[in-house]
C-alpha positions in Angstrom: 23.8 -7.7 26.3 21.4 -7.3 23.3 22.6 -4.7 20.8 20.6 -1.7 19.9 19.3 -1.8 16.4 18.6 1.4 14.3 16.4 1.6 11.3 15.9 4.3 8.6 16.8 5.5 5.2 20.3 4.5 4.1 22.6 7.7 4.2 24.4 8.5 0.9 28.1 7.7 0.4 28.1 5.8 3.8 31.8 5.5 4.1 32.1 9.3 4.0 29.3 10.1 6.5 29.8 11.1 10.1 28.2 9.3 13.0 25.9 12.2 13.4 24.8 11.9 9.8 23.9 8.2 10.5 22.0 9.2 13.6 19.9 11.7 11.5 19.2 9.2 8.7 18.6 6.2 10.9 15.8 7.8 12.9 12.8 5.4 12.5 11.3 4.6 15.8 9.9 1.1 14.5 11.8 -1.7 16.3 13.3 -4.5 14.0 11.3 -7.1 15.9 8.1 -5.4 15.1 8.7 -5.7 11.4 7.0 -8.5 9.5 9.4 -11.4 8.6 9.8 -12.3 4.9 11.0 -15.4 3.1 14.4 -13.6 2.5 16.9 -13.8 5.3 17.9 -10.3 6.4 14.8 -8.6 4.9 11.6 -7.6 6.8 8.6 -5.6 5.8 7.3 -2.4 7.3 3.6 -2.2 7.2 3.6 1.5 7.9 5.8 2.5 5.0 4.8 -0.5 2.9 8.5 -1.1 2.1 11.1 -3.7 2.7 13.9 -3.0 5.2 17.3 -4.6 4.6 19.7 -5.7 7.2 23.2 -4.2 6.4 26.5 -5.7 7.3 28.9 -4.0 4.9 29.7 -0.6 3.6 28.9 -1.9 0.0 25.5 -3.0 1.1 24.7 0.4 2.7 26.0 2.2 -0.4 23.8 0.1 -2.7 20.8 0.7 -0.4 21.4 4.4 -0.5 21.6 4.5 -4.3 18.1 2.9 -4.4 16.8 5.1 -1.5 16.1 1.9 0.6 15.5 1.6 4.3 18.1 -0.4 6.2 18.6 -1.8 9.8 22.0 -1.6 11.4 23.4 -2.3 14.9 24.4 0.7 16.9 28.1 -0.1 16.6 28.0 0.8 12.9 31.6 1.6 13.0 32.3 -2.1 12.6 30.8 -2.3 9.1 33.0 -4.6 7.1 34.2 -4.2 3.5 32.5 -6.8 1.2 35.9 -8.7 0.8 36.6 -8.9 4.5 36.7 -12.3 6.2 33.5 -14.2 5.9 31.0 -14.3 8.8 29.4 -17.5 10.2 26.1 -16.8 8.2 25.8 -18.5 4.9 25.6 -16.4 1.8 22.1 -16.4 0.3 21.2 -15.0 -3.1 18.0 -14.9 -5.1 16.6 -13.1 -8.2 14.8 -10.2 -6.5 13.6 -7.8 -9.3 13.0 -8.0 -13.0 12.7 -4.7 -15.0 9.6 -4.4 -17.3 9.5 -1.5 -19.7 6.1 0.2 -19.8 4.6 3.3 -21.5 2.9 4.7 -18.4 3.3 4.0 -14.7 -0.4 4.4 -13.7 -1.6 2.5 -16.7 0.7 -0.5 -15.8 -0.1 -0.4 -12.1 -3.8 -0.7 -12.9 -3.1 -3.7 -15.3 -1.0 -5.6 -12.8 -3.1 -4.8 -9.7 -6.5 -5.2 -11.3 -6.2 -7.7 -14.2 -3.5 -9.9 -12.7 -4.2 -9.2 -9.0 -0.7 -8.3 -8.2 0.3 -6.3 -5.1 1.8 -2.8 -5.4 4.8 -3.2 -3.3 6.4 0.2 -3.7 5.7 3.5 -5.6 8.2 6.1 -4.6 9.1 9.3 -6.5 12.6 9.3 -7.8 13.0 12.7 -9.3 11.2 14.7 -12.1 9.0 12.3 -14.0 10.5 9.2 -12.5 9.2 6.8 -9.9 10.3 3.5 -8.4 7.4 1.3 -8.9 7.4 -2.4 -7.9 4.6 -5.0 -8.2 4.6 -8.6 -7.3 2.1 -11.6 -7.5 2.5 -11.8 -3.7 4.6 -9.9 -1.3 8.0 -11.3 -0.6 7.3 -14.6 -2.6 9.7 -14.8 -5.5 10.8 -12.2 -8.0 9.1 -8.8 -8.3 8.6 -6.5 -11.3 10.2 -3.0 -11.5 7.8 -1.1 -13.8 10.2 1.2 -15.7 8.8 3.9 -17.9 10.6 4.1 -21.2 12.4 7.5 -21.6 14.5 7.0 -24.8 13.6 6.0 -28.3 15.6 2.8 -27.8 13.8 1.9 -24.7 10.4 2.7 -26.3 11.2 0.5 -29.3 11.8 -2.4 -26.8 8.4 -2.2 -25.1 6.6 -5.5 -25.5 9.6 -7.0 -27.2 11.9 -7.8 -24.3 12.2 -11.5 -25.2 12.1 -11.0 -29.0 8.7 -12.7 -29.4 9.3 -15.6 -27.1 7.6 -16.2 -23.8 9.2 -13.6 -21.5 7.8 -14.3 -18.0 6.1 -17.2 -16.2 3.3 -16.7 -13.8 2.8 -19.7 -11.6 -0.6 -20.3 -9.9 -2.2 -22.8 -7.6 -5.7 -22.1 -9.1 -5.5 -21.8 -12.9 -9.3 -21.6 -13.3 -9.7 -18.7 -11.0 -6.8 -16.7 -12.5 -7.8 -17.5 -16.1 -11.4 -16.5 -15.5 -10.4 -13.3 -13.7 -7.8 -12.3 -16.3 -10.2 -13.0 -19.2 -12.9 -10.8 -17.5 -10.5 -8.0 -17.2 -9.6 -8.0 -20.8 -6.3 -9.9 -20.8 -5.8 -11.5 -24.1 -4.9 -15.1 -24.2 -3.3 -16.5 -27.4 -4.6 -20.0 -26.9 -7.0 -22.2 -25.0 -5.7 -23.7 -21.8 -3.8 -26.9 -22.5 -2.6 -29.8 -20.3 1.1 -30.5 -20.6 3.4 -32.8 -18.7 4.6 -29.8 -16.7 1.2 -28.6 -15.8 -1.9 -26.7 -17.1 -0.7 -23.7 -19.2 -2.0 -20.8 -21.6 0.1 -18.0 -23.2 -1.2 -14.5 -22.7 -0.1 -10.9 -23.4 0.5 -8.2 -20.9 -0.6 -4.6 -21.6 2.6 -3.9 -23.6 2.5 -7.2 -25.7 5.0 -9.2 -23.9 4.1 -13.0 -23.8 3.7 -14.7 -20.5 2.8 -18.3 -19.5 0.0 -18.6 -16.9 1.1 -22.0 -15.5 -0.3 -24.4 -12.8 2.6 -26.9 -12.3 1.8 -30.5 -12.5 1.1 -32.1 -9.1 -1.3 -29.4 -7.9 -5.1 -29.3 -8.4 -6.4 -29.1 -11.9 -7.9 -25.8 -11.2 -11.4 -26.9 -12.6 -10.4 -26.8 -16.3 -10.3 -30.0 -18.4 -7.1 -30.7 -20.4 
C-alpha cells in the first residue's frame, strides 16, 4: 500500500517533538506528486510558496532543515526516522554544492542587481528575525549552485565586501549565449574589465558585481559563438 506523505515546515528540535507537534507543523495540503521535480534527487519545488521542499530520511536532516526554516516531506510513519550513522539504505548518496554566501551591503539593492542586470531568479526571500532575511538568487532555478545574499552586519564582514577572493576572479557564470548576456549586462551598467576574448576553454570576459567581486562570464568551448568575434 502506498505510504501517506506529509509536507510542511520542519519542526524545531525534531528528536524532542511529539507526534502531535509533527502533525501541526507538517500541515501543507499540497501533495508531493504535485510538486515540480528538480535536478536534485529528493528535492522538489513548490510553485505556491516559491520554495524547495526537501525529502527527509534522518533526524539530522530534519534538524538541519528546521534550523534553516525549510519545508520538508516525510512519510507518515515518521517514527522510523534514522540516525545519520544508521545502516545505509539502498539509495546512493548524492552530494552537490548548493549555495554560496555572497556578502552584500543591502538586500534590496543586491536583489535588483542580480534579477535585473544579470537576469537571475529570486528563489527565496524569507524574513529571519529583526533586520535579517534569507535571500537566495540563482541564474536558473534548480540548475547548479545558488547565491545566498548575506547582508554584512559586522565591521569584519563589511570589510570583506567585494574582496571575497582577494582580488582574483571569485565566481564563474556560464552561458550558452554570450552575446545576449554581454549586451544585456552592459546595457544595465555592469562594468566589464576587458573586451570579450576567445580562449581555448571558450569565450570569456571579466566583470564586476555590484560589490566589486570579479566574475567570469563564460561561454564554454563547443557551444555557439554567441555572435561575438574572437
